[in-house]
C-alpha positions as CSV (number, residue, x, y, z in Angstrom):
1,M,82.9,63.5,186.8
2,A,85.6,62.7,184.2
3,V,83.4,64.2,181.4
4,Q,82.8,67.4,183.5
5,S,86.6,67.6,184.0
6,M,87.2,67.3,180.2
7,V,84.7,70.1,179.5
8,Q,86.3,72.4,182.1
9,Q,89.7,71.8,180.6
10,A,88.4,72.4,177.1
11,T,86.9,75.7,178.1
12,K,90.3,76.8,179.5
13,N,91.9,75.8,176.2
14,P,92.4,78.9,174.0
15,V,91.2,77.0,170.9
16,A,88.1,75.8,172.6
17,T,87.4,79.2,174.0
18,G,87.9,80.8,170.6
19,I,85.5,78.4,169.0
20,K,82.9,79.1,171.6
21,K,83.3,82.9,171.2
22,F,83.0,82.6,167.4
23,N,79.9,80.4,167.6
24,N,78.3,82.8,170.0
25,L,79.0,85.7,167.6
26,I,78.0,83.9,164.4
27,N,74.8,82.5,165.9
28,S,73.6,85.7,167.5
29,S,70.4,87.0,166.0
30,I,71.9,90.5,165.3
31,M,74.9,88.9,163.4
32,R,72.7,86.5,161.4
33,T,70.4,89.4,160.5
34,K,73.3,91.4,159.2
35,I,74.7,88.5,157.2
36,H,71.3,87.9,155.7
37,Q,71.1,91.5,154.7
38,M,74.6,91.6,153.1
39,V,74.8,88.1,151.7
40,G,71.2,87.5,150.8
41,A,68.7,84.8,151.8
42,T,69.9,82.3,149.3
43,D,73.6,82.3,150.2
44,S,73.6,83.3,153.9
45,Q,73.4,79.8,155.3
46,E,76.1,78.5,153.0
47,F,78.3,81.5,154.0
48,I,77.8,80.7,157.7
49,T,78.4,77.0,157.3
50,S,81.6,77.6,155.3
51,I,83.3,80.0,157.8
52,T,82.1,78.0,160.8
53,S,83.7,74.9,159.3
54,A,86.9,76.8,158.7
55,V,87.1,77.9,162.3
56,N,86.3,74.5,163.7
57,T,88.9,72.7,161.6
58,N,91.8,75.3,162.0
59,P,93.0,75.7,165.6
60,A,95.1,78.8,164.7
61,L,92.1,80.5,163.1
62,A,89.9,79.6,166.2
63,E,92.2,81.7,168.4
64,C,91.6,84.9,166.2
65,D,89.3,87.7,167.2
66,P,85.9,86.4,165.9
67,Q,84.9,89.7,164.5
68,T,87.9,89.9,162.2
69,I,87.1,86.4,160.9
70,I,83.5,87.3,160.0
71,S,84.6,90.7,158.6
72,A,87.2,89.1,156.4
73,A,84.7,86.6,155.1
74,L,82.1,89.4,154.5
75,L,84.6,91.4,152.5
76,G,85.3,88.4,150.3
77,Q,81.5,88.0,149.9
78,S,81.2,91.7,148.9
79,L,83.6,90.9,146.1
80,H,81.3,88.0,145.1
81,L,84.0,85.5,146.0
82,K,82.9,82.3,147.8
83,P,84.5,81.8,151.2
84,S,85.3,78.1,150.8
85,P,89.1,77.6,151.2
86,Q,88.9,74.7,148.8
87,L,88.1,77.2,145.9
88,G,91.1,79.3,146.8
89,Y,89.5,82.7,146.0
90,F,90.5,84.2,149.4
91,Y,91.7,83.1,152.8
92,M,91.3,84.1,156.4
93,V,94.8,83.9,157.8
94,P,95.8,84.2,161.5
95,Y,98.0,87.2,162.2
96,K,99.7,88.3,165.4
97,N,98.8,91.9,166.2
98,K,101.7,93.2,168.3
99,K,100.0,96.4,169.2
100,R,96.8,94.8,170.5
101,N,98.6,91.7,171.8
102,C,96.1,89.4,170.1
103,T,95.6,87.2,167.1
104,E,93.4,88.6,164.2
105,A,92.3,87.1,160.9
106,Q,93.9,88.7,157.9
107,F,92.0,88.9,154.6
108,Q,94.2,87.4,151.8
109,I,93.0,87.1,148.3
110,G,94.2,84.1,146.3
111,Y,95.6,83.7,142.9
112,K,92.3,82.4,141.6
113,G,90.5,85.3,143.2
114,Y,92.5,87.9,141.3
115,L,91.8,85.9,138.1
116,Q,88.1,85.8,138.8
117,L,87.9,89.6,139.4
118,A,89.9,90.4,136.3
119,I,87.8,88.1,134.1
120,R,84.6,89.6,135.4
121,S,85.8,93.1,134.5
122,N,85.4,92.2,130.8
123,E,88.5,94.3,130.1
124,Y,91.0,91.5,129.3
125,V,91.5,89.3,126.3
126,D,93.8,87.1,128.4
127,I,95.4,87.3,131.9
128,D,97.3,84.7,133.9
129,A,100.5,83.9,135.8
130,T,102.8,81.0,135.5
131,E,106.0,79.4,136.7
132,I,109.1,79.8,134.5
133,R,111.3,76.7,134.3
134,E,115.0,76.3,133.9
135,G,116.2,77.5,130.4
136,E,112.9,79.3,129.5
137,Y,113.9,82.9,130.6
138,K,116.0,84.4,127.8
139,G,116.8,87.8,129.4
140,R,115.4,91.2,128.5
141,N,115.0,92.8,125.1
142,K,117.9,95.2,124.6
143,L,115.7,98.0,123.2
144,T,112.5,97.7,125.3
145,G,113.7,96.0,128.5
146,K,110.8,93.6,128.3
147,P,111.4,90.0,129.5
148,E,111.6,87.3,126.8
149,F,110.9,83.6,127.1
150,E,111.1,80.4,125.1
151,F,108.9,77.8,126.6
152,V,109.7,74.0,126.7
153,Q,107.0,72.5,124.5
154,D,107.0,69.0,126.0
155,D,104.9,69.2,129.1
156,D,106.4,66.0,130.6
157,V,109.9,67.4,130.2
158,R,108.9,70.8,131.4
159,E,107.3,69.7,134.6
160,N,110.5,67.9,135.7
161,L,112.6,71.1,135.3
162,P,113.2,73.3,138.4
163,V,111.3,76.6,138.7
164,V,113.6,79.6,138.3
165,G,111.1,82.4,138.3
166,Y,107.5,83.6,137.8
167,M,105.8,85.6,135.1
168,A,102.4,87.4,135.0
169,Y,100.9,88.9,131.9
170,F,97.8,90.4,130.5
171,E,96.4,91.6,127.2
172,M,93.6,94.1,127.3
173,K,90.8,94.6,124.8
174,N,92.3,98.0,123.8
175,G,95.5,96.2,122.7
176,Y,97.7,97.0,125.7
177,I,100.0,94.1,126.7
178,K,102.2,93.8,129.8
179,R,104.5,91.1,131.1
180,L,106.2,91.1,134.5
181,Y,109.0,88.7,135.6
182,W,110.6,87.9,139.0
183,S,113.3,85.4,139.6
184,K,112.5,82.8,142.3
185,E,115.3,84.4,144.4
186,K,113.5,87.7,144.3
187,M,110.2,86.0,145.3
188,L,111.9,84.3,148.2
189,N,113.3,87.6,149.5
190,H,109.9,89.2,149.1
191,A,108.1,86.4,151.1
192,D,110.8,86.6,153.8
193,K,110.3,90.3,154.1
194,Y,106.5,90.5,154.1
195,S,105.3,87.3,155.6
196,Q,105.4,87.0,159.4
197,A,105.3,83.2,159.3
198,F,107.8,82.5,156.5
199,S,111.6,82.3,156.8
200,K,113.9,81.9,153.8
201,E,116.9,80.9,156.0
202,A,117.0,78.7,159.0
203,T,116.0,80.4,162.3
204,T,116.8,79.8,165.9
205,G,114.9,80.6,169.1
206,K,112.0,79.0,171.0
207,Y,110.7,77.4,167.8
208,P,113.6,77.0,165.4
209,K,112.9,76.4,161.7
210,V,114.9,74.9,158.9
211,S,115.6,76.9,155.7
212,F,112.9,76.9,153.0
213,A,115.3,74.9,150.8
214,D,115.5,72.2,153.5
215,Y,111.7,72.4,154.0
216,E,111.1,71.8,150.3
217,A,113.6,68.8,150.4
218,G,111.7,67.4,153.4
219,K,114.7,67.9,155.8
220,Y,112.7,68.8,158.9
221,D,111.1,67.0,161.9
222,P,107.5,66.0,160.9
223,K,106.5,66.8,164.5
224,T,107.2,70.5,163.8
225,E,104.9,70.6,160.8
226,W,102.6,73.1,162.5
227,Q,105.4,75.7,162.3
228,Y,105.2,75.6,158.5
229,S,101.5,76.4,158.2
230,S,102.0,79.5,156.1
231,F,100.7,79.3,152.5
232,W,104.2,80.3,151.5
233,Y,105.4,76.9,152.8
234,K,102.4,74.9,151.8
235,N,102.0,76.2,148.2
236,F,104.9,78.6,147.4
237,D,104.1,78.6,143.6
238,E,100.5,79.5,144.2
239,M,101.4,82.4,146.5
240,A,104.1,83.5,144.0
241,K,101.6,83.7,141.1
242,K,99.2,85.6,143.3
243,T,101.9,88.1,144.2
244,M,102.8,88.5,140.5
245,L,99.2,89.2,139.5
246,R,98.8,91.7,142.3
247,Q,102.0,93.5,141.3
248,L,100.9,93.5,137.7
249,L,97.4,94.7,138.3
250,S,98.3,97.3,140.9
251,K,101.1,98.9,138.9
252,H,100.2,98.4,135.3
253,A,96.5,97.8,134.9
254,L,93.7,100.4,134.6
255,L,92.1,100.2,138.1
256,S,88.7,101.3,136.8
257,T,87.0,98.1,138.1
258,E,85.9,98.8,141.7
259,A,86.2,95.1,142.7
260,I,89.9,94.8,141.7
261,E,90.7,98.1,143.4
262,K,89.0,96.9,146.6
263,A,90.9,93.5,146.5
264,I,94.3,95.2,146.1
265,T,93.8,97.8,148.8
266,S,92.4,95.2,151.3
267,D,94.8,92.3,150.5
268,N,96.8,91.2,153.6
269,A,94.8,93.6,155.9
270,V,92.8,93.0,159.0
271,I,89.2,94.0,158.2
272,D,87.2,95.9,160.8
273,E,83.5,95.7,161.6
274,N,82.9,98.4,158.9
275,L,84.7,96.3,156.3
276,N,87.6,98.8,156.2
277,P,91.2,97.4,155.9
278,H,93.8,98.1,158.5
279,F,97.6,97.4,158.4
280,E,99.4,97.0,161.7
281,D,102.9,98.2,161.1
282,E,103.6,99.1,157.5
283,N,101.8,101.1,154.9
284,V,103.3,98.9,152.2
285,V,102.0,95.4,151.6
286,D,103.5,93.1,148.9
287,G,105.4,96.1,147.7
288,V,102.3,98.1,146.9
289,A,101.7,101.4,148.7
290,T,98.3,101.5,150.4
291,E,96.5,103.7,152.8
292,K,96.8,102.5,156.4
293,E,93.1,103.2,156.8
294,T,90.4,103.5,154.2
295,H,87.6,105.7,155.5
296,Q,85.1,104.8,152.8
297,A,83.1,101.7,153.8
298,I,82.7,99.0,151.2
299,E,79.0,98.4,151.9
300,A,76.4,100.6,153.5
301,N,75.4,97.6,155.7
302,T,78.2,96.9,158.2
303,A,78.7,94.0,160.5
304,P,77.8,94.5,164.2
305,T,80.5,95.0,166.8
306,M,81.2,92.8,169.7
307,Q,79.6,95.4,171.9
308,D,76.3,95.0,170.0
309,V,76.4,91.3,170.5
310,I,77.3,91.6,174.2
311,S,74.3,93.9,174.7
312,E,72.1,91.4,172.9
313,E,73.4,88.4,174.8
314,K,72.7,90.1,178.1
315,Q,69.0,89.8,177.3
316,A,69.3,86.2,176.0
317,E,69.8,83.0,177.9
318,P,73.5,82.2,178.6
319,V,75.1,79.3,176.6
320,P,75.7,76.5,179.1
321,V,79.2,75.0,179.3
322,D,77.8,71.5,178.7
323,S,76.7,72.6,175.2
324,F,80.3,72.7,174.1
325,D,81.5,69.4,172.6
326,P,85.3,69.1,173.1
327,M,85.4,66.2,170.7
328,S,84.4,68.6,167.9
329,M,87.8,70.1,167.9
């Protein structure tokens, strides 16, 4: 009786319900067939295992529309980037859609993902992004306006200096070189403006947050750690370097490589069942103008809709409540 009560409570829990919906979708024969077609026989099971693990271990992601989770992962796979969050190539990030009044998974490419795509293009001699430490930024050249730096040579000394900014650069095989620099203050303002979950200053309300400076200093209640789940809190430097690479590539590189163009136009978007990116409120993401809706599908094979799965499930045996294990959460 106690076990039955636990199961009933678990199914009422939005996380438990979300996990069940996702598992029903990912394990449906029509979805598995589509994944097999798009990912290939060799990688399809690894793909399914990776995103299933991500959903089962991330309560916030489990509450997302399951179609958006799978579509985001399939978009990453179409760019030949592995879906494992440990690799850091791309992420599926929970996002509150105010218009639809639901939570969706946003596709966010990582710093390492941009590097991978650029390296594969075979257009660059060198490309990277790095933190700039105190004393290393020397201002801009009076004639060209280009940022100039003098790096601290001793790594041990350098790592103990505070970060004051971020720089991204590339050198192409045709000889074109470009550097881009943002101060940390500019990056903080950028994150505060474009990230739903990040706040530069302290906030009040139902779930108050400390300022980012206090968060970095550890001056917050550990019980509220869940409020700081954004990657901008967890790894600000990594997100900053990703933003710098995106800015650099989107504004100064030759976007002749289809994969890089896809990554830029889909970054921070909710991906639909046809693998097209959608932006809820703005047509500018990370300061880069993008179409609100891209009508050209990324792949000829598209993921099935929830309606397809529902139609299929009507002909299949229903999943019993007892098959859900509340201890797997």
